[in-house]
VOGU-3710 file (C-alpha; in Angstrom, 3 decimals, decimal comma):
1> mkkalfwaic> 56,478/-100,885/17,033  53,633/-100,630/19,526  55,061/-97,317/20,784  55,203/-95,899/17,246  51,633/-97,033/16,618  50,503/-95,400/19,865  51,992/-92,048/18,880  50,543/-92,265/15,373  47,094/-92,783/16,844  47,601/-89,807/19,178
11> vlmalmlaag> 48,627/-87,557/16,294  45,636/-88,703/14,240  43,226/-87,998/17,110  44,753/-84,555/17,621  44,311/-83,744/13,941  40,708/-84,920/14,004  40,021/-82,845/17,135  41,515/-79,774/15,527  39,484/-80,313/12,388  36,363/-80,673/14,505
21> cdlkggsess> 37,048/-77,330/16,199  37,507/-75,659/12,822  34,283/-77,128/11,530  32,410/-76,013/14,603  33,807/-72,527/14,344  32,926/-72,360/10,673  29,431/-73,574/11,399  28,897/-70,902/14,032  30,127/-68,108/11,790  27,991/-69,219/8,859
31> stvveeypvt> 24,861/-69,298/11,010  25,282/-65,756/12,321  21,870/-64,111/12,412  21,339/-60,378/12,042  19,011/-59,255/14,818  16,065/-57,018/13,957  16,834/-54,694/16,877  18,565/-52,554/17,897  18,467/-50,665/14,620  20,272/-47,409/13,885
41> vnsvvikkrp> 18,642/-44,913/11,535  20,109/-41,444/11,003  22,238/-41,856/14,153  19,186/-42,693/16,282  19,414/-46,091/18,005  16,019/-47,754/18,354  16,385/-50,595/20,834  13,148/-52,480/20,176  10,231/-52,538/17,771  8,166/-49,394/18,417
51> ekvvslsptl> 4,600/-50,308/19,224  3,288/-46,753/19,706  4,435/-44,352/17,012  3,551/-40,675/16,650  3,975/-39,038/13,251  4,422/-35,278/12,984  4,624/-35,333/9,197  1,783/-35,904/6,693  4,291/-37,473/4,293  5,635/-39,942/6,829
61> teivfelgng> 2,108/-40,779/7,991  1,198/-41,820/4,454  4,358/-43,887/4,102  3,711/-45,658/7,420  0,457/-46,941/5,949  2,088/-47,768/2,612  4,555/-49,938/4,509  1,714/-51,729/6,260  2,716/-50,389/9,684  -0,445/-48,368/10,241
71> pqlvacskyc> -1,452/-50,294/13,405  1,667/-48,940/15,144  0,521/-45,325/14,679  -1,243/-43,896/17,751  -1,304/-40,179/16,856  -0,391/-37,782/14,081  0,023/-34,112/13,216  -2,901/-31,766/12,661  -2,123/-31,707/8,938  -2,295/-35,455/8,368
81> dwpeevedlp> -5,311/-36,252/6,191  -4,393/-39,372/4,199  -5,273/-42,208/4,160  -8,753/-42,205/5,662  -7,560/-44,412/8,539  -5,973/-41,344/10,166  -9,294/-39,550/10,620  -9,853/-40,931/14,113  -6,281/-40,571/15,365  -5,471/-38,001/18,071
91> rvgtagmpkv> -3,828/-34,802/16,778  -0,686/-33,761/18,595  0,386/-30,543/16,908  3,224/-30,246/14,420  6,973/-30,789/14,372  7,431/-27,072/14,996  4,901/-27,035/17,845  4,410/-30,577/19,159  2,020/-31,240/22,029  4,629/-32,933/24,166
101> eeiieleadl> 2,441/-33,690/27,189  -0,139/-35,452/25,028  2,564/-37,491/23,293  3,888/-38,560/26,698  0,394/-39,446/27,922  -0,010/-41,728/24,912  3,090/-43,609/26,131  4,640/-43,296/22,686  7,994/-44,975/22,166  8,874/-43,303/18,831
111> viaqqelpde> 8,159/-39,912/17,276  8,875/-39,457/13,562  9,143/-36,117/11,779  10,696/-34,509/8,714  12,184/-31,564/10,555  13,944/-31,073/13,864  11,751/-30,569/16,913  12,339/-27,571/19,216  15,171/-28,316/21,667  12,963/-28,140/24,743
121> alqqlklkgi> 10,420/-30,563/23,286  13,193/-32,893/22,166  14,730/-33,004/25,630  11,379/-33,626/27,320  10,674/-36,581/25,069  14,140/-38,039/25,508  13,832/-37,801/29,307  10,749/-40,012/29,028  12,640/-42,532/26,927  10,837/-41,614/23,701
131> dvlvvkgasd> 13,012/-41,840/20,592  12,738/-39,018/18,053  13,630/-39,866/14,454  13,941/-37,184/11,786  13,631/-38,493/8,217  14,137/-35,481/5,979  12,593/-35,033/2,554  14,384/-36,170/-0,579  16,036/-33,704/-2,926  15,977/-36,116/-5,858
141> vdglseiymn> 14,230/-39,261/-7,081  16,899/-41,575/-5,676  16,403/-40,059/-2,222  12,799/-41,279/-2,170  13,987/-44,881/-1,920  16,104/-43,986/1,100  13,095/-42,542/2,941  11,170/-45,784/2,479  14,133/-47,934/3,494  14,942/-45,917/6,638
151> lgaalggnvt> 11,362/-45,711/7,848  10,825/-49,390/7,123  13,895/-50,305/9,188  12,825/-48,099/12,102  9,340/-49,591/12,245  10,098/-53,205/11,377  13,752/-53,934/12,037  17,138/-54,402/10,372  16,030/-57,277/8,157  12,260/-57,559/7,769
161> gkqngietgn> 11,484/-53,865/8,039  14,366/-52,680/5,898  13,511/-55,158/3,143  9,876/-54,094/3,277  10,953/-50,472/2,888  13,188/-51,293/-0,066  10,458/-53,275/-1,825  7,822/-50,591/-1,217  10,148/-47,890/-2,529  11,003/-50,030/-5,546
171> rlmskfrnlk> 7,310/-50,260/-6,460  7,177/-46,466/-6,664  10,346/-46,347/-8,761  8,827/-48,966/-11,059  5,742/-46,791/-11,602  7,974/-43,870/-12,559  9,979/-45,994/-14,988  6,878/-47,469/-16,601  5,366/-44,026/-17,183  8,605/-42,743/-18,671
181> vqvqshadtl> 8,763/-45,733/-21,026  5,114/-45,281/-21,986  5,658/-41,743/-23,302  9,251/-42,175/-24,478  8,552/-42,633/-28,200  6,208/-39,634/-28,238  8,653/-37,502/-26,284  11,463/-38,445/-28,646  9,369/-37,625/-31,713  7,877/-34,328/-30,580
191> patvcyiasa> 9,195/-33,297/-27,140  7,053/-30,874/-25,158  8,758/-27,943/-23,430  7,347/-27,372/-19,962  7,851/-25,690/-16,624  6,274/-25,859/-13,180  5,529/-22,489/-11,593  5,224/-23,264/-7,907  4,083/-19,908/-6,511  2,592/-16,538/-7,372
201> eghmatgdtl> 6,068/-15,086/-6,848  7,290/-17,053/-9,835  9,334/-19,791/-8,175  9,930/-22,583/-10,693  10,902/-26,229/-10,341  14,525/-26,266/-11,466  16,622/-29,256/-12,471  18,071/-29,686/-8,985  14,624/-30,148/-7,416  12,573/-33,300/-7,093
211> igqllemagg> 9,566/-31,729/-8,831  11,811/-30,689/-11,699  12,932/-34,294/-12,060  9,322/-35,495/-12,010  8,579/-33,169/-14,940  11,243/-35,032/-16,871  9,831/-38,382/-15,725  6,587/-37,298/-17,404  8,519/-36,817/-20,653  8,674/-33,029/-20,539
221> vnvahggadf> 11,684/-30,899/-21,394  11,990/-28,691/-18,322  12,969/-25,244/-19,591  14,005/-24,262/-16,046  16,412/-27,202/-15,769  19,450/-24,914/-15,674  18,198/-22,893/-12,726  18,796/-23,701/-9,082  16,724/-23,964/-5,919  13,429/-22,911/-7,596
231> efgldelkla> 15,027/-19,766/-9,055  14,868/-19,154/-12,819  14,975/-15,794/-14,547  11,916/-14,311/-16,264  13,952/-13,298/-19,319  15,205/-16,871/-19,647  11,650/-18,170/-19,313  10,419/-15,856/-22,072  13,262/-16,960/-24,308  12,508/-20,658/-23,686
241> dpqvifcpkg> 8,753/-20,004/-24,167  7,374/-23,296/-22,754  4,471/-24,964/-24,539  2,898/-26,133/-21,264  2,940/-24,654/-17,764  2,044/-26,787/-14,769  1,168/-25,159/-11,454  -0,589/-25,887/-8,131  -4,378/-25,734/-7,970  -5,659/-22,175/-7,628
251> laskiknndk> -2,682/-20,569/-9,391  -3,618/-20,928/-13,072  -5,832/-17,835/-13,242  -3,150/-15,708/-11,584  -0,574/-16,858/-14,107  -2,881/-16,211/-17,062  -3,717/-12,710/-15,822  -0,133/-11,780/-14,983  1,314/-9,414/-17,590  4,776/-10,981/-17,373
261> ykalaavknn> 3,428/-14,353/-18,548  0,816/-13,278/-21,137  3,201/-13,522/-24,084  4,132/-17,149/-23,340  2,873/-19,808/-25,762  1,430/-21,857/-22,895  -0,755/-18,933/-21,791  -1,809/-17,998/-25,318  -2,798/-21,589/-26,081  -4,537/-22,134/-22,742
271> kvieidpvll> -2,010/-24,757/-21,698  -1,670/-23,713/-18,055  -2,577/-26,910/-16,193  -3,192/-27,236/-12,476  -1,920/-30,181/-10,440  -2,935/-30,997/-6,874  0,128/-29,740/-4,960  -0,295/-32,445/-2,331  0,491/-35,080/-4,950  3,784/-33,399/-5,795
281> erqtsrmaea> 4,875/-32,028/-2,438  4,216/-35,078/-0,268  6,939/-37,523/-1,163  4,848/-40,672/-1,248  3,627/-43,124/-3,881  0,939/-40,600/-4,818  3,649/-38,687/-6,672  3,185/-41,263/-9,414  -0,381/-39,963/-9,850  0,952/-36,467/-10,480
291> veqmaralyp> 3,522/-37,757/-12,974  0,806/-39,651/-14,838  -1,449/-36,588/-14,930  1,369/-34,519/-16,420  2,339/-37,261/-18,882  -1,274/-37,593/-20,077  -1,498/-33,819/-20,554  1,708/-33,755/-22,596  1,256/-36,929/-24,645  -2,411/-38,003/-24,623
301> dafeegseaa> -1,853/-40,317/-27,607  0,417/-42,502/-25,455  -2,554/-43,345/-23,239  -5,173/-43,956/-25,888  -6,723/-47,393/-25,699  -5,159/-49,657/-28,279  -1,937/-47,661/-28,608  1,293/-49,630/-28,390  2,476/-47,592/-25,374  -0,735/-48,141/-23,442
311> k> -0,605/-51,918/-23,777
//
């Protein structure tokens, strides 16, 4: 009897020990913490939080400040002009012609750009242990969110930085959605046909371009939607006869005085409207300003004080 009791106790202790091991293992797995660094963005492994960042892109410079990571920026490209905090930063060329020696002297640990750097410059920077991250421009509205998320992760880490990027990008998407909702009833009732002529050569924002999608966000019916890669035929444009033409600043007079556009309703009715190209071409939150400007031009009633849409 005593022997049987002894073995029963042994079995019970073994079971309890095994259960304890399982519980411990489960506890360890449930408390797994995702480390901020290293973080991998576009195949580039960034081992630690970059404290000295150089931006060779005006767009990325703006987004760095939108994310709240401005203090990490130690230099920028010669074309960076927004926000005003960049005025005193050293200028280190462009992505196509970076001033490598100056970047090295600044002891930068990360260079960000929207296009590939020349091979020689890239190798020089890598030899000095400086990471180079290329975050290319978005081809559609959804791609904007990815830019914010990737840059946020690179500058702030896998968890904190990435979440910051997602939230910042979501705020821009929310602005777009709100503007689209604001003009929706007007656009449904009396839709305005529009196009965006991007250059004196007649390149137009087609449906596969981000600017073309922003036209639609503003409630316009983009007559060049069926084109591709900023190419849309003149005969097709004349047939569609847009009511409003948007274009970059400085181009309106050229469009109005161009014989091939004179017969268009937009030209006849003086509805050729200039937009600051920086607002449309730099893929930052300022794009929402351009969308609002276009929406107000197309459906001013939607923004009148006291209107249901404006509330």
